[in-house]
All heavy atoms as an XYZ file, in Angstrom:
838
protein
N       0.830     -1.173      0.013
C       0.001     -0.025      0.031
C       0.870      1.255     -0.005
O       0.525      2.198     -0.660
C      -0.960      0.002      1.217
C      -2.033     -1.089      1.045
S      -3.037     -1.386      2.511
C      -3.439      0.224      3.152
N       1.966      1.196      0.755
C       2.855      2.370      0.805
C       3.590      2.564     -0.514
O       3.850      3.720     -0.868
C       3.811      2.257      1.975
C       3.134      2.438      3.322
C       4.133      2.542      4.403
O       5.311      2.411      4.253
N       3.612      2.784      5.655
N       3.917      1.489     -1.188
C       4.516      1.600     -2.518
C       3.533      2.328     -3.462
O       3.990      3.192     -4.245
C       4.948      0.268     -3.037
C       5.640      0.397     -4.372
C       6.372     -0.911     -4.753
C       7.068     -0.852     -6.064
N       8.011      0.183     -6.226
N       2.242      1.946     -3.432
C       1.272      2.565     -4.281
C       1.129      4.066     -3.996
O       0.876      4.900     -4.864
C      -0.075      1.860     -4.090
C      -0.186      0.537     -4.804
C      -1.567     -0.035     -4.597
C      -1.594     -1.411     -5.226
N      -2.945     -2.025     -5.122
N       1.299      4.444     -2.694
C       1.243      5.884     -2.275
C       2.542      6.585     -2.517
O       2.629      7.813     -2.307
C       0.853      5.929     -0.819
C      -0.555      5.385     -0.479
C      -0.816      5.374      0.986
O      -0.046      6.087      1.762
O      -1.780      4.730      1.375
N       3.604      5.933     -3.009
C       4.882      6.558     -3.326
C       5.736      6.777     -2.050
O       6.699      7.531     -2.120
N       5.447      6.097     -0.977
C       6.213      6.248      0.283
C       7.362      5.353      0.387
O       8.323      5.517      1.136
C       5.274      6.110      1.500
C       4.202      7.127      1.650
C       3.306      6.816      2.816
C       4.782      8.532      1.841
N       7.335      4.234     -0.376
C       8.434      3.261     -0.376
C       8.807      2.904     -1.773
O       7.931      2.764     -2.641
C       8.080      2.020      0.496
C       6.997      1.194     -0.166
C       9.308      1.164      0.797
N      10.084      2.743     -2.007
C      10.580      2.355     -3.336
C      11.732      1.376     -3.169
O      12.732      1.664     -2.485
C      11.102      3.652     -4.117
C      11.410      3.285     -5.530
O      10.993      2.273     -6.048
O      12.065      4.186     -6.196
N      11.602      0.180     -3.716
C      12.575     -0.871     -3.571
C      13.556     -0.740     -4.730
O      13.198     -0.660     -5.897
C      11.944     -2.221     -3.617
C      11.037     -2.482     -2.474
C       9.656     -2.272     -2.498
C      11.576     -2.914     -1.210
C       8.843     -2.522     -1.411
C      10.717     -3.160     -0.111
C       9.421     -2.943     -0.225
O       8.571     -3.136      0.854
N      14.888     -0.879     -4.456
C      15.912     -0.736     -5.466
C      16.448     -2.113     -5.844
O      16.780     -2.280     -6.995
C      17.029      0.166     -4.990
C      16.500      1.618     -4.756
C      16.622      2.162     -3.449
C      15.982      2.387     -5.733
C      16.162      3.413     -3.233
C      15.528      3.686     -5.515
C      15.605      4.145     -4.224
O      15.180      5.446     -3.982
N      16.640     -2.941     -4.939
C      17.165     -4.286     -5.263
C      16.838     -5.259     -4.140
O      16.540     -4.838     -3.034
C      18.693     -4.221     -5.455
O      19.354     -3.925     -4.255
N      16.869     -6.503     -4.463
C      16.630     -7.576     -3.441
C      17.219     -8.895     -3.879
O      17.551     -9.076     -5.119
C      15.130     -7.742     -3.183
C      14.441     -8.338     -4.363
N      13.977     -7.606     -5.375
C      14.068     -9.633     -4.637
C      13.378     -8.407     -6.283
N      13.426     -9.631     -5.846
N      17.469     -9.777     -2.946
C      18.037    -11.064     -3.196
C      17.597    -12.027     -2.076
O      17.533    -11.634     -0.924
C      19.576    -11.041     -3.299
C      20.124    -12.411     -3.726
C      20.246    -10.569     -2.067
C      21.573    -12.389     -4.082
N      17.303    -13.203     -2.440
C      17.013    -14.242     -1.449
C      18.357    -14.937     -1.201
O      18.948    -15.450     -2.111
C      15.982    -15.278     -1.968
C      14.603    -14.721     -2.117
C      14.135    -14.288     -3.315
C      13.801    -14.648     -1.009
C      12.837    -13.761     -3.474
C      12.470    -14.096     -1.142
C      12.032    -13.667     -2.419
O      10.800    -13.238     -2.506
N      18.861    -14.907      0.050
C      20.146    -15.497      0.245
C      20.231    -16.369      1.451
O      21.320    -16.646      1.976
C      21.161    -14.361      0.426
C      20.935    -13.443      1.630
O      19.871    -13.620      2.327
O      21.786    -12.645      1.921
N      19.149    -16.940      1.968
C      19.223    -17.790      3.107
C      19.689    -19.180      2.775
O      19.618    -19.570      1.608
N      20.190    -19.938      3.680
C      20.726    -21.283      3.408
C      19.731    -22.355      3.389
O      20.075    -23.533      3.114
C      21.713    -21.472      4.574
C      21.080    -20.709      5.697
C      20.384    -19.523      5.088
N      18.455    -22.073      3.660
C      17.487    -23.067      3.858
C      16.852    -23.531      2.561
O      16.715    -22.734      1.624
C      16.398    -22.586      4.772
C      16.969    -22.166      6.049
C      17.358    -22.947      7.100
C      17.319    -20.800      6.473
N      17.869    -22.158      8.128
C      17.914    -20.832      7.767
C      17.223    -19.634      5.835
C      18.354    -19.769      8.448
C      17.671    -18.501      6.520
C      18.239    -18.514      7.812
N      16.503    -24.777      2.440
C      15.819    -25.311      1.295
C      14.307    -24.995      1.265
O      13.602    -25.200      0.278
C      16.022    -26.870      1.161
C      17.456    -27.229      0.976
O      18.180    -26.440      0.347
O      17.909    -28.306      1.432
N      13.808    -24.653      2.416
C      12.417    -24.228      2.551
C      12.399    -22.987      3.424
O      13.352    -22.380      3.710
C      11.608    -25.396      3.195
O      12.139    -25.692      4.472
N      11.188    -22.616      3.830
C      11.006    -21.411      4.631
C      11.382    -21.706      6.091
O      11.203    -22.830      6.528
C       9.628    -20.864      4.556
C       9.250    -20.403      3.206
C       8.400    -21.135      2.334
C       9.834    -19.302      2.674
C       8.112    -20.730      1.039
C       9.569    -18.821      1.368
C       8.719    -19.574      0.580
O       8.437    -19.112     -0.673
N      11.875    -20.767      6.891
C      12.046    -19.392      6.509
C      13.291    -19.169      5.650
O      14.205    -19.949      5.668
C      12.192    -18.649      7.845
C      12.832    -19.625      8.770
C      12.258    -21.032      8.260
N      13.287    -18.087      4.861
C      14.396    -17.666      4.062
C      14.671    -16.229      4.406
O      13.908    -15.585      5.153
C      14.137    -17.867      2.590
C      15.371    -18.166      1.810
O      16.490    -17.821      2.244
O      15.311    -18.757      0.723
N      15.696    -15.688      3.827
C      16.090    -14.270      4.119
C      16.007    -13.467      2.827
O      16.558    -13.886      1.742
C      17.537    -14.218      4.683
C      17.932    -12.750      4.942
C      17.636    -15.028      6.001
N      15.363    -12.345      2.916
C      15.299    -11.435      1.822
C      16.132    -10.252      2.179
O      15.921     -9.525      3.191
C      13.820    -10.940      1.592
C      13.600     -9.774      0.618
C      13.974    -10.230     -0.798
C      12.146     -9.282      0.698
N      17.239     -9.936      1.396
C      18.081     -8.809      1.584
C      17.562     -7.720      0.568
O      17.232     -8.058     -0.500
C      19.505     -9.128      1.345
N      17.587     -6.515      0.995
C      17.027     -5.477      0.112
C      17.597     -4.123      0.390
O      18.148     -3.847      1.456
C      15.521     -5.394      0.229
C      15.081     -5.070      1.644
S      13.258     -5.365      1.791
C      13.271     -6.080      3.388
N      17.480     -3.240     -0.618
C      17.750     -1.788     -0.507
C      16.473     -1.079     -0.826
O      15.744     -1.448     -1.791
C      18.866     -1.371     -1.450
C      20.218     -1.941     -1.219
C      21.244     -1.472     -2.286
O      20.920     -1.307     -3.380
N      22.479     -1.374     -1.833
N      16.206      0.009     -0.081
C      14.971      0.681     -0.352
C      15.027      2.149      0.175
O      15.856      2.465      0.995
C      13.751     -0.078      0.236
C      13.812     -0.325      1.771
C      13.281      0.654      2.657
C      14.437     -1.445      2.259
C      13.360      0.429      3.992
C      14.502     -1.634      3.604
C      13.967     -0.717      4.490
N      14.040      2.924     -0.268
C      13.823      4.261      0.207
C      12.410      4.323      0.817
O      11.451      3.935      0.170
C      13.900      5.262     -0.954
C      13.911      6.654     -0.511
O      13.150      7.081      0.388
N      14.753      7.468     -1.120
N      12.346      4.713      2.100
C      11.058      4.665      2.780
C      10.805      6.039      3.344
O      11.523      6.540      4.217
C      11.071      3.598      3.854
C       9.751      3.386      4.562
C       8.550      3.818      4.229
C       9.580      2.580      5.777
N       7.618      3.420      5.118
C       8.215      2.641      6.047
C      10.426      1.871      6.563
C       7.668      1.973      7.167
C       9.847      1.201      7.644
C       8.543      1.234      7.982
N       9.749      6.717      2.900
C       9.378      8.018      3.374
C      10.512      9.035      3.338
O      10.691      9.787      4.268
C       8.763      7.937      4.761
C       7.890      9.141      5.122
O       7.403      9.840      4.142
O       7.673      9.337      6.292
N      11.326      8.953      2.300
C      12.482      9.863      2.134
C      13.741      9.481      2.778
O      14.786     10.164      2.648
N      13.821      8.287      3.432
C      15.048      7.808      4.041
C      15.557      6.579      3.266
O      14.852      5.557      3.110
C      14.792      7.439      5.505
C      14.425      8.641      6.308
C      13.102      8.921      6.591
C      15.415      9.478      6.810
C      12.687     10.018      7.330
C      15.074     10.607      7.583
C      13.721     10.870      7.848
O      13.419     11.936      8.537
N      16.814      6.637      2.850
C      17.437      5.513      2.071
C      17.988      4.441      3.040
O      18.765      4.855      3.928
C      18.497      6.089      1.183
C      19.178      4.998      0.403
C      18.556      4.246     -0.638
C      20.546      4.710      0.638
C      19.220      3.327     -1.364
C      21.229      3.743     -0.106
C      20.529      3.069     -1.076
O      21.164      2.026     -1.809
N      17.641      3.228      2.855
C      18.166      2.111      3.647
C      19.024      1.263      2.757
O      18.540      0.560      1.848
C      17.027      1.288      4.190
C      17.443      0.168      5.067
C      17.829      0.529      6.438
C      18.006     -0.712      7.289
N      18.702     -0.464      8.506
N      20.368      1.439      2.896
C      21.289      0.660      2.024
C      21.285     -0.796      2.255
O      21.451     -1.582      1.323
C      22.720      1.280      2.229
C      23.718      0.692      1.275
C      25.071      1.345      1.385
O      25.225      2.371      1.999
O      26.053      0.747      0.833
N      21.201     -1.223      3.560
C      21.194     -2.615      3.855
C      19.980     -2.872      4.756
O      19.829     -2.290      5.818
C      22.485     -3.034      4.629
C      22.417     -4.508      4.992
C      23.732     -2.712      3.771
N      19.162     -3.803      4.334
C      17.984     -4.209      5.081
C      17.670     -5.676      4.799
O      18.153     -6.224      3.832
N      16.974     -6.282      5.684
C      16.592     -7.673      5.465
C      15.317     -8.013      6.135
O      14.882     -7.300      7.043
C      17.720     -8.623      5.918
O      17.820     -8.560      7.334
N      14.731     -9.086      5.718
C      13.487     -9.583      6.316
C      13.470    -11.079      6.126
O      13.955    -11.597      5.183
C      12.278     -8.958      5.680
N      12.914    -11.727      7.165
C      12.707    -13.198      6.997
C      11.405    -13.441      6.212
O      10.389    -12.763      6.428
C      12.620    -13.848      8.374
C      13.918    -14.067      9.051
C      14.432    -13.074      9.895
C      14.707    -15.161      8.820
C      15.654    -13.181     10.498
C      15.954    -15.269      9.411
C      16.394    -14.345     10.288
N      11.462    -14.351      5.332
C      10.272    -14.749      4.554
C       9.833    -16.177      5.065
O      10.604    -17.090      5.118
C      10.619    -14.913      3.061
C      11.211    -13.578      2.591
C       9.439    -15.287      2.240
C      10.327    -12.429      2.649
N       8.596    -16.243      5.436
C       8.038    -17.548      5.871
C       8.037    -17.732      7.352
O       7.699    -18.838      7.881
N       8.409    -16.685      8.128
C       8.275    -16.788      9.583
C       7.446    -15.613     10.063
O       7.168    -14.716      9.345
C       9.676    -16.752     10.224
O      10.337    -15.522     10.001
N       7.098    -15.687     11.368
C       6.260    -14.612     11.844
C       7.089    -13.356     12.176
O       8.245    -13.410     12.471
C       5.537    -15.098     13.128
O       6.515    -15.178     14.199
N       6.406    -12.189     12.121
C       7.093    -10.948     12.556
C       7.543    -11.014     13.953
O       8.585    -10.443     14.305
C       6.019     -9.860     12.359
C       5.006    -10.448     11.420
C       5.072    -11.903     11.639
N       6.760    -11.721     14.832
C       7.190    -11.820     16.254
C       8.521    -12.602     16.365
O       9.376    -12.230     17.190
C       6.102    -12.589     17.008
C       4.763    -11.837     17.121
C       3.844    -12.048     15.963
O       4.222    -12.727     14.977
O       2.699    -11.536     16.042
N       8.701    -13.649     15.563
C       9.955    -14.442     15.567
C      11.110    -13.491     15.160
O      12.169    -13.488     15.800
C       9.832    -15.607     14.627
C      11.181    -16.327     14.436
C      11.635    -17.182     15.403
C      11.890    -16.066     13.276
C      12.846    -17.838     15.277
C      13.135    -16.744     13.155
C      13.595    -17.594     14.107
N      10.876    -12.733     14.067
C      11.987    -11.879     13.616
C      12.325    -10.830     14.663
O      13.599    -10.560     14.913
C      11.522    -11.236     12.281
C      12.627    -10.483     11.617
C      12.245    -10.011     10.197
O      11.200    -10.358      9.709
O      13.090     -9.317      9.612
N      11.322    -10.175     15.243
C      11.626     -9.177     16.321
C      12.311     -9.784     17.502
O      13.185     -9.209     18.103
C      10.315     -8.488     16.711
C       9.724     -7.587     15.624
S      10.809     -6.205     15.253
C      10.728     -5.298     16.762
N      11.882    -11.012     17.861
C      12.562    -11.676     19.026
C      13.989    -12.011     18.671
O      14.822    -11.804     19.536
C      11.730    -12.949     19.372
N      14.238    -12.475     17.486
C      15.615    -12.796     17.116
C      16.525    -11.588     17.136
O      17.644    -11.592     17.690
C      15.600    -13.462     15.755
C      16.845    -14.098     15.232
C      17.332    -15.240     16.156
C      16.741    -14.650     13.841
N      16.033    -10.464     16.541
C      16.846     -9.230     16.506
C      16.999     -8.663     17.912
O      18.092     -8.213     18.316
C      16.171     -8.222     15.630
C      16.219     -8.567     14.120
C      15.142     -8.189     13.305
C      17.253     -9.268     13.575
C      15.183     -8.490     11.966
C      17.322     -9.550     12.222
C      16.240     -9.214     11.449
O      16.323     -9.533     10.084
N      15.953     -8.770     18.727
C      16.068     -8.253     20.109
C      17.049     -9.083     20.918
O      17.832     -8.521     21.670
C      14.692     -8.276     20.768
O      13.757     -7.448     20.090
N      16.993    -10.406     20.740
C      17.973    -11.264     21.459
C      19.383    -10.977     21.092
O      20.242    -10.833     21.964
C      17.662    -12.750     21.156
C      18.598    -13.752     21.726
C      18.520    -13.735     23.271
C      18.282    -15.128     21.194
N      19.614    -10.729     19.748
C      20.982    -10.412     19.373
C      21.396     -9.056     19.873
O      22.581     -8.876     20.240
C      21.068    -10.497     17.845
S      21.220    -12.149     17.191
N      20.530     -8.089     19.939
C      20.857     -6.767     20.459
C      21.227     -6.822     21.949
O      22.112     -6.210     22.396
C      19.716     -5.771     20.184
C      20.044     -4.419     20.741
C      20.895     -3.569     20.007
C      19.462     -3.965     21.897
C      21.164     -2.310     20.473
C      19.775     -2.690     22.375
C      20.606     -1.879     21.653
N      20.421     -7.635     22.693
C      20.692     -7.732     24.150
C      21.960     -8.465     24.363
O      22.794     -8.035     25.180
C      19.476     -8.469     24.811
C      18.284     -7.601     24.778
C      19.910     -8.920     26.252
C      17.018     -8.351     25.151
N      22.270     -9.467     23.605
C      23.514    -10.264     23.760
C      24.757     -9.621     23.238
O      25.820     -9.687     23.814
C      23.343    -11.645     23.060
N      24.628     -8.902     22.084
C      25.796     -8.269     21.452
C      25.385     -6.921     20.881
O      25.361     -6.709     19.684
C      26.282     -9.183     20.323
C      26.585    -10.582     20.715
C      28.043    -10.827     20.742
N      28.401    -12.229     20.927
C      28.250    -12.918     21.996
N      27.620    -12.407     23.048
N      28.646    -14.178     22.107
N      25.085     -5.941     21.684
C      24.687     -4.643     21.226
C      25.750     -3.968     20.295
O      26.921     -3.868     20.798
C      24.395     -3.774     22.454
C      25.150     -4.470     23.558
C      25.240     -5.898     23.205
N      25.416     -3.558     19.146
C      26.354     -2.910     18.257
C      27.339     -3.800     17.649
O      28.385     -3.309     17.144
N      27.123     -5.123     17.673
C      28.147     -6.037     17.106
C      27.397     -7.092     16.295
O      26.193     -7.132     16.190
C      28.833     -6.745     18.266
C      29.616     -5.835     19.164
C      30.266     -6.523     20.274
C      30.947     -5.604     21.235
N      31.480     -6.278     22.414
N      28.215     -7.971     15.663
C      27.721     -9.111     14.936
C      27.366    -10.188     15.927
O      28.233    -10.515     16.812
C      28.657     -9.588     13.877
C      28.214    -10.856     13.202
C      28.901     -8.509     12.812
N      26.194    -10.783     15.787
C      25.777    -11.873     16.625
C      25.716    -13.203     15.811
O      24.971    -13.293     14.859
C      24.335    -11.528     17.117
S      23.534    -12.761     18.116
N      26.588    -14.080     16.138
C      26.676    -15.363     15.474
C      25.716    -16.338     16.137
O      25.738    -16.490     17.336
C      28.110    -15.920     15.517
C      29.160    -15.041     14.910
C      29.168    -15.027     13.440
O      28.651    -15.922     12.787
N      29.766    -13.960     12.878
N      24.892    -17.029     15.308
C      24.001    -18.003     15.921
C      23.710    -19.079     14.906
O      24.201    -19.077     13.804
C      22.677    -17.348     16.350
C      21.989    -16.454     15.353
C      20.864    -17.179     14.681
C      21.503    -15.225     16.036
N      22.935    -20.055     15.356
C      22.547    -21.198     14.498
C      21.054    -21.214     14.445
O      20.383    -21.209     15.464
C      23.093    -22.521     15.028
O      22.622    -23.589     14.273
N      20.486    -21.328     13.251
C      19.024    -21.345     13.064
C      18.698    -22.555     12.225
O      19.092    -22.666     11.049
C      18.578    -20.110     12.350
C      17.084    -19.915     12.235
C      16.385    -19.903     13.639
C      16.782    -18.605     11.484
N      18.057    -23.543     12.824
C      17.761    -24.795     12.146
C      18.973    -25.528     11.754
O      18.966    -26.273     10.710
N      20.032    -25.408     12.494
C      21.304    -26.085     12.170
C      22.175    -25.359     11.163
O      23.240    -25.845     10.839
N      21.759    -24.202     10.691
C      22.517    -23.377      9.744
C      23.104    -22.145     10.442
O      22.410    -21.512     11.169
C      21.648    -22.980      8.579
C      21.144    -24.074      7.776
N      21.812    -24.763      6.847
C      19.901    -24.662      7.834
C      21.100    -25.700      6.288
N      19.896    -25.717      6.855
N      24.344    -21.847     10.166
C      24.964    -20.635     10.790
C      24.308    -19.370     10.195
O      23.969    -19.354      9.017
C      26.426    -20.701     10.411
C      26.516    -21.603      9.220
C      25.327    -22.540      9.345
N      24.188    -18.332     11.014
C      23.564    -17.098     10.633
C      24.224    -16.004     11.435
O      24.566    -16.170     12.638
C      22.083    -17.119     10.974
C      21.206    -15.987     10.445
C      21.134    -15.915      8.988
C      19.847    -16.133     11.057
N      24.500    -14.826     10.856
C      25.033    -13.678     11.558
C      24.113    -12.514     11.388
O      23.624    -12.195     10.289
C      26.384    -13.333     10.979
N      23.840    -11.810     12.498
C      22.991    -10.673     12.509
C      23.728     -9.499     13.095
O      24.356     -9.593     14.165
C      21.692    -10.897     13.333
C      20.833    -11.993     12.680
C      20.934     -9.629     13.585
C      19.610    -12.376     13.464
N      23.753     -8.376     12.353
C      24.398     -7.123     12.850
C      23.387     -6.261     13.535
O      22.304     -6.036     13.047
C      24.967     -6.376     11.676
C      25.549     -5.002     11.980
C      26.858     -5.059     12.769
O      27.768     -5.726     12.384
N      26.859     -4.396     13.947
N      23.738     -5.712     14.743
C      22.847     -4.789     15.402
C      23.641     -3.459     15.563
O      24.885     -3.461     15.596
C      22.394     -5.257     16.824
O      23.564     -5.351     17.623
C      21.709     -6.567     16.699
N      22.941     -2.364     15.589
C      23.468     -1.050     15.894
C      22.683     -0.387     16.956
O      21.481     -0.494     17.030
C      23.479     -0.190     14.616
C      24.515     -0.556     13.615
C      24.203     -1.429     12.589
C      25.892     -0.223     13.760
C      25.130     -1.796     11.570
C      26.806     -0.606     12.827
C      26.431     -1.381     11.779
O      27.380     -1.815     10.860
N      23.384      0.330     17.844
C      22.757      1.025     18.958
C      22.419      2.470     18.606
O      23.248      3.155     17.950
C      23.725      1.047     20.169
O      24.063     -0.316     20.469
C      23.107      1.702     21.370
N      21.220      2.892     18.948
C      20.806      4.247     18.733
C      21.380      5.115     19.813
O      21.135      4.955     21.017
C      19.219      4.362     18.767
C      18.737      5.796     18.519
C      18.382      6.628     19.493
C      18.607      6.397     17.286
N      18.005      7.816     18.885
C      18.100      7.679     17.535
C      18.821      6.010     15.969
C      17.859      8.594     16.507
C      18.533      6.940     14.940
C      18.062      8.190     15.273
N      22.212      6.092     19.457
C      22.906      6.894     20.464
C      22.719      8.388     20.223
O      23.448      9.219     20.770
C      24.440      6.515     20.505
C      25.095      6.742     19.184
O      24.507      7.258     18.233
N      26.336      6.345     19.145
N      21.713      8.717     19.444
C      21.400     10.142     19.172
C      20.213     10.617     19.892
O      19.432     11.413     19.343
C      21.265     10.324     17.620
C      22.505      9.861     16.850
C      22.436     10.290     15.436
C      23.532      9.861     14.548
N      24.767      9.653     15.048
N      20.029     10.146     21.081
C      18.849     10.450     21.875
C      19.225     11.108     23.178
O      20.239     10.781     23.804
C      18.043      9.212     22.116
O      16.952      9.446     22.914
N      18.383     12.047     23.655
C      18.608     12.668     24.955
C      17.731     12.052     26.007
O      17.824     12.426     27.187
C      18.362     14.129     24.863
O      16.985     14.349     24.450
C      19.271     14.840     23.920
N      16.841     11.076     25.657
C      15.979     10.468     26.597
C      16.488      9.078     26.945
O      17.348      8.493     26.250
C      14.548     10.398     26.129
C      14.344      9.517     24.881
C      14.094      8.174     24.970
C      14.511     10.078     23.587
C      13.940      7.396     23.862
C      14.324      9.338     22.485
C      14.056      7.988     22.595
O      13.885      7.253     21.484
N      15.989      8.452     27.999
C      16.330      7.127     28.341
C      17.383      6.960     29.430
O      17.692      5.822     29.858
N      17.929      8.023     29.958
C      18.888      7.952     30.999
C      19.979      6.945     30.815
O      20.326      6.030     31.623
C      18.170      7.627     32.373
C      17.226      8.702     32.813
O      17.535      9.898     32.555
N      16.128      8.414     33.373
N      20.617      6.950     29.615
C      21.697      6.101     29.278
C      21.312      4.716     28.785
O      22.213      3.862     28.557
N      20.050      4.377     28.691
C      19.597      3.109     28.143
C      19.985      2.990     26.694
O      20.023      3.948     25.967
C      18.054      2.953     28.321
C      17.621      2.883     29.780
C      16.102      2.679     29.831
C      15.671      2.702     31.254
N      14.168      2.565     31.333
N      20.205      1.703     26.278
C      20.503      1.455     24.885
C      19.232      1.132     24.133
O      18.394      0.358     24.650
C      21.512      0.322     24.740
C      22.857      0.685     25.331
C      23.831     -0.450     25.118
C      25.222     -0.033     25.696
N      26.165     -1.138     25.580
N      19.074      1.638     22.891
C      17.983      1.333     22.031
C      18.481      0.784     20.721
O      19.594      1.175     20.231
C      17.175      2.575     21.790
C      16.546      3.132     23.038
C      17.138      4.105     23.831
C      15.277      2.674     23.405
C      16.535      4.589     25.001
C      14.673      3.112     24.600
C      15.294      4.110     25.340
O      14.701      4.552     26.488
N      17.689      0.039     20.105
C      18.089     -0.582     18.730
C      17.876      0.476     17.701
O      16.725      0.993     17.555
C      17.186     -1.837     18.428
C      17.422     -2.913     19.501
C      17.562     -2.369     17.052
C      16.438     -4.126     19.308
N      18.911      0.742     16.966
C      18.795      1.604     15.799
C      18.352      0.776     14.595
O      17.474      1.124     13.862
C      20.149      2.392     15.526
N      19.050     -0.337     14.404
C      18.730     -1.233     13.346
C      19.392     -2.628     13.617
O      20.326     -2.745     14.419
C      19.142     -0.729     11.958
O      18.687     -1.536     10.928
C      20.705     -0.714     11.833
N      18.811     -3.614     13.012
C      19.339     -4.987     13.038
C      18.974     -5.712     11.789
O      17.895     -5.529     11.315
C      18.776     -5.756     14.278
N      19.929     -6.473     11.196
C      19.700     -7.131      9.964
C      20.641     -8.266      9.768
O      21.694     -8.306     10.335
C      19.753     -6.160      8.785
C      21.016     -5.365      8.697
C      22.116     -5.872      8.087
C      21.042     -4.132      9.263
C      23.289     -5.138      8.033
C      22.217     -3.344      9.174
C      23.329     -3.856      8.606
O      24.473     -3.132      8.598
N      20.289     -9.260      8.948
C      21.115    -10.401      8.618
C      22.284     -9.918      7.779
O      22.077     -9.216      6.805
C      20.296    -11.502      7.899
C      21.203    -12.605      7.423
C      19.163    -12.018      8.733
N      23.488    -10.286      8.147
C      24.665     -9.885      7.360
C      25.284    -11.085      6.658
O      25.995    -10.903      5.634
C      25.760     -9.166      8.184
C      25.306     -7.789      8.604
C      26.158    -10.006      9.375
N      25.032    -12.274      7.058
C      25.564    -13.433      6.389
C      24.778    -14.683      6.711
O      24.264    -14.850      7.808
C      27.051    -13.595      6.624
O      27.225    -14.061      7.962
N      24.701    -15.551      5.729
C      24.173    -16.839      5.993
C      25.001    -17.788      5.095
O      24.940    -17.734      3.890
C      22.697    -16.942      5.612
O      22.469    -16.444      4.363
N      25.823    -18.614      5.715
C      26.741    -19.451      5.040
C      26.009    -20.702      4.522
O      25.353    -21.397      5.285
C      27.936    -19.873      5.908
C      28.621    -18.628      6.420
C      28.865    -20.788      5.160
C      29.583    -18.844      7.542
N      26.097    -20.989      3.236
C      25.440    -22.111      2.629
C      26.161    -23.437      2.922
O      27.276    -23.541      2.908
C      25.196    -21.950      1.170
C      24.403    -20.726      0.864
N      23.071    -20.792      0.419
C      24.662    -19.432      0.890
C      22.606    -19.600      0.238
N      23.540    -18.783      0.548
């Protein structure tokens, strides 16, 4: 719906997960509401709750770093970044972004 309204524009994408079935990983570049996202990803075939939980777990375990894990017996790496441009939160860390950076076949 947002693409139809001109708020999001996809530039490229690739399916690069190691799995023979779902879930898989969609890597993409896009512009959303005037902001360009050079590296983004989404899981295909899993719930949004699973994806948010996975990214949150990696952020808690390795904030601002690559988080190495195994998903269904396949290695996977997720990069997280900490939001540090905020004056609220009394020093708490917030997720700026998190995305899949590698999946070894």
